[in-house]
N, C-alpha and C positions, 0 to 999 in steps of 0.2 A: 478200770480207772477210777480213782477217787473222785467223788463229786466235789467241785470247787464252790466256795462261797461267791456268789456273783458280786459282792461288794468288796472282795478282797480283804485287806486288812481293815478291821472295824474301827480302830481308833484313827487310822489314816483317813477313812471315809468321814467319820464325824468332824475331823479338823478340816477336811475339804469343804464340808457343808458349811461350817462355822466361818471359814475365811470367806467364802463366796457370799454368804448372807450378812455378815457383820456391818460392813459399810452400808449396804442397802438398807438394813434394818435401823442403822442409826439415822439415816436420812429419813426414813418412814417416820420414826419416832419423833424427830425434830419437827417434821412437817405437822405430824398429829398434834403436837403440843402448841404449835402456832394456830392450828384451826381451833383448838379449845380455847386459847387466849382470845381469839377473835370473837368466839361465841360468848365467852364470858363478858367481853367488853360490850357487845351488843346488848346482852341481857341487863347489864348495869345501867347502859344508856336508857333502856326502856323503862327500868324501875325509876330512874331519876325523872323521866318524862312523867310517868304516871303520878309521881309524888309532887310535882310541881304545883304551886298554889295558884298559878295563873288560870284564868278561865278561857277556854278556846271555843270558837264559834262552831267548829266541826270536830269530829272524832280524828284521831290521828293513827291510822293504821300503818303497818310497816309491811312493805311488799319485797320479797327478795326474789329476783329473777336474773336470767341470764340474756345477754345481748351481745351481738357481734361488735367487735372493736374494728379500728382502722385496717387491721391486718386480716380481718375476717374470722378471727377466733372469737368463740364465746366466752365472755367474761361476766362474773356475777356483779349484779348492782342492787343497791338498796334504795328505795324511795319511801317517803312518808306522804300520807294523803288519806283520802276517805274512799274506801272501795265502795263503788256504787252498785249495790246488789241488784237493783232493778234492771241495769243495763249488762250484767254479766250473764254469760251462758257457757255451755260446754266448750265453746271455741275461743273464749277470751274473757278477761277481767278488765274492768274500767276503773281507773283511778283518777279522783279529783285532787289535784295538787295545788299549792299556793304559789303564786308568782308575785313579782313586784307589782304587776298591773292588776292583780286580782287572783283569778284561779285558772286552771287549765286542766284538760283531761288527757289522761294517757291510756291507750288501749295496748294490753300485753297478750300475746297469743297463749292460751292455756299451757302448751307444751313447754313454754319458757319459764313458767312460775315454779320457783323452788319451794317457797312457803309464804304464808301470810301470817303476820301476828296482829290480830284485831285488838283495837284499843279497848274494847269491853270484854275481852277474853280473860278468864281467871288466869292467875300466875302459873297454876299447875299445867296449863296448856303449853306454855313455852318450855318449861322444864321437861314435860313429857317428849317434846319434839327433839330437844338436846339428847335425851336418853336414847330416842330411836336413832339419831344420827351416829351415835357411838355404839350401837348394837345392843343396848341394854333394854331388850324388848319387854322383859318381865316387869322391871322397874318402871318402864313407861306406862304399861297398863294399870299398875298400882296408882301412879299419879292421876291418870285419867279417871279411875274409879273413884278418886277422892273428890272430884269436881261435882258440885251441886248442879244438876242439869236444868233445874227449875229456872224459868225466866231468861234462859240463854237467848241471845239473838239468833236469828235463823242461820246465818252464815257461821256463827261460832259453833252452833249445835252440829252443823254439817261437817265442819272441821274436826270436831271431837270424833264424830262418827268414822270419818276417813282414818284418823290416826289409830283408833281402836281396831279397825278392820286390818289395816297395814301391820300394826304390831303383832296381832293375833297370827297372822299368816307368816310372817317372818319368824316368830317364836317357834311355829310348827315346823319350818324349814330347818330350824336349828335343833330339832327333835326334842323340844321342850313343851310342846302344845299339840293340838289336834287341828289337821289341816282343814277338817270339815267346819271347825269353828270360825276360821278365817273365811272360808268360802261362804258361809251363811251371812256373816257380817258384810262381805262385799256384795252378795245378792241383795241384801236389805238396802245398802248405799245406792246400788245401781237403780233399783226400782223407785226410790224416793228422791233422788237427786239427779234427774236427767239433765238439768240446766247447770250443774256444778263444774267448776273448771277441773275437777278431778275425775270427771265422769268417764273419759276414755281410758285414763289410767286404770280405773276400777274395773272396767270391761275386761282389759287385759289380765289383771290379776285374778278376776273371776273365772276367765277361761283357763288360767293356769291351775287354779284349784280345782276346777273340775276335771281337767286332765289327771290331776294327782289322785282323785277318788274314783277313777275309772268311768268317767262319763263323757267320752269323746264326742258324741253327737251334740250334746249340750255346749261343750267347749268350742266345737266348730261354729255353732251359731253366734257365739260371742265374739270370736275372732272374725267372722265373716262381716258382722255388724261394724267391728272396728276398721276393717279393711274399706268401708265406705265413708269414713270420716273425711272432712274438708282437708285436714293437714295431712301432707306427704309423710311426715314422721310417724303419725298415728296409723295411716294406711299401711306403712312399712311393719309397724308392730303387729298389725292383723295378719299380713303375709307370713311374718315371723311365727306367729302362733299356729297358723295352718301348716307351715313346714314342719313345726315340731310335732303336730299330730300326725302328719304323713310319716315321719321318721318312726313314731310310735307303732304305726299300722304297717311298718316295714315297706312302705312305698318310697324307696330312695330316689326314684327318678323324679317323682312329683316334688319331693322335698328339695331336690337339686334345682329344678326350674323355679321354684319359688325363692330359693336363697341366693342363687348367683347374681340376679339384679340387684339385690340388697348389698352384697359384698362389693360390686362394682360401683355402687353409687356413693360417691365420696362426699356427697351434699347432705348425707343423713347425719342428724345430730340429736342428742337427747339431752335431759337435764344432767348438770355436771356430776351429781352425786348418784345417778342411775346407771344402768347398763346400755351403752350405746347400742342403737338398733344394728348398725353395720358390724360391730365387735360380736355382738350376739349371734349375728348370721354366720360370721366366721367360725364360731364355736360349733354351731349346728352343722355347717358345712363339713368341718373336720370329722364330725361324727358319721356323716354319710360316706365320706372317704374311708373311714375305718371300717364301717359296716361292709364295704365293697372290697376289703382287704387290701387297701392302699394305705398302708400304715405310714409310710414315709411321707406322702402327700398330706395326710391328716396332721402329722406333727409340724410339717413345714408351714401349713396353713395357720396353725396356732402360734408358731414362732413368729410369723409375719404379723399377725394381730397383736402380739405382745411388743414387737419393735415399733409399732405405729401407735401405740397407746400411750398417752401421757402418764408421767410418773405419778400425778395427783389422782388418777383413775383407779382408786384402791379397789372397788368392787369389781371393776372390769378386769384388772390383772389377777385378782384372786380367783376368778371364774376361769380365766384362761388357764392358769396354772392347774387348777382342779381338773380341767379337761385333758391337759397334758398328762397328768397322772392316771386318769382313768384310761385313756387310750394306750399309754405305755404299759400299764398293768395287765390289760387284756391282751397285749401282744407279747406277754411274758418278758417285757424289758423291765425287770424288777428295779435296778439301779435308777433308771431315769424316772420310774413312777415315784420312788421314795424321795428323790430329790425335789420332784414337782410338789409333792404333797407337803414336804417340810418347808418349802417357799411359802406355801398358803398359810401354814401355822406361825411361822416365825416372822413374816413381813407384814402381815395384814390384820392387826389386832381387832378392827372394827368389823371385819367381815365374819360375823359370828357363825351363821349357817354354813359357810364355805369351810371355815376352820373345823367345825364339826365333822363335816363330811369327809375332809382330809384325814383327820384323826382316826375316824372309823375305818377308813380304807388302809391306813397304816398299820393297824393292829394285825390283820392276817398277813400282810406283806413282811412285817418284822418276823413273824414266826416262819414264813416260807423262807427266808434267808437265814435262819438259825439265830435270830436275835430275840430269844424268849423274854429276857429281862426288859428290853425296850418295849416289847408287846404289852408287858404287865403295866410298865410305867404309863404307856400311852392309854391303856384302858382305865387305869386309876385317875389319870388327868381328865379323861372324859367324864368320869363319875363325880369327881370333886369340883372341877371348874364349870363344867356345862351341865351337871345333872343328868348325863346320858349313861346308861348301862349297855354294855356289849354282852354278846353271847359267848365271847371267846375268853 
């Protein structure tokens, strides 16, 4: 019997993919443009404030954070004031704001802080942050390297150190840098800045990089330390890291015991631009099901995660589709895998590392289904767009 192409008619398949993605891609693009416009407006506002000739008694820092609204959903809020460095620690920041009656102080949990624009920070710091937000990590590092680090205030210097470590790590995940460089940067940050509001975030990323360089014991120590934090969300991230280690060590039962409570806890929330703990736990739990040869349960777990994820959660959805592709490909369900990987590339322009991973996975899949030309096109795109070479 002649072997059939699992994709059937290639042109019909491409048309199906285009039809399925076109409307969603348009919505994503429009949403992305709105985000960029808001960022640009904020940058302009800050520039005008800095150029104002009036003399103010205190610095005007800008803090962007998330807070629950009346419906219980987290929404982003910006406030202006002076971040009180001496009163901040790894669990919170304290901001002094002006009121009609004088001043007031606001305490914000560290896990809710999205970013801080310090009044004394050089302009390159803000532009580097924007580059990071849109996935341009190499460009962000260039801007950070242009900053004269002499005479920087302590919190500004710490912020620069954080952005540099984060950009190096994400650049490595996008196959354009060395993961060890990111790990060393986070290790230095953790050792020097134990009272910083990013400390627990840095612990998780340090554990993640240690896993990537095959140091499971050191990674476990970081995740266990994170699991002792005051915040339930940070404790959950520690358990998530320990579960990922258990999967790596092929202890699926231990992983399942750690992951199922996280999946069941609907109160877990993370920063809006980050990967929600609950969604990340669903992705890892799907991996456990797949390892136990329950592919249908694995794929359904991911579909449930996708259906419950907000359309604005770009990184979350990109990683869910990436996991769908990986599990489908391992189960020899090539058409499903290709569709999932194409979703990552077509719909999530700012998820750079996820797009690179999806395109790398597509090269052998295209060849497997007899689409040599598409495989070459994908390899060329990886090389020219992301500076990533493939072996195929």
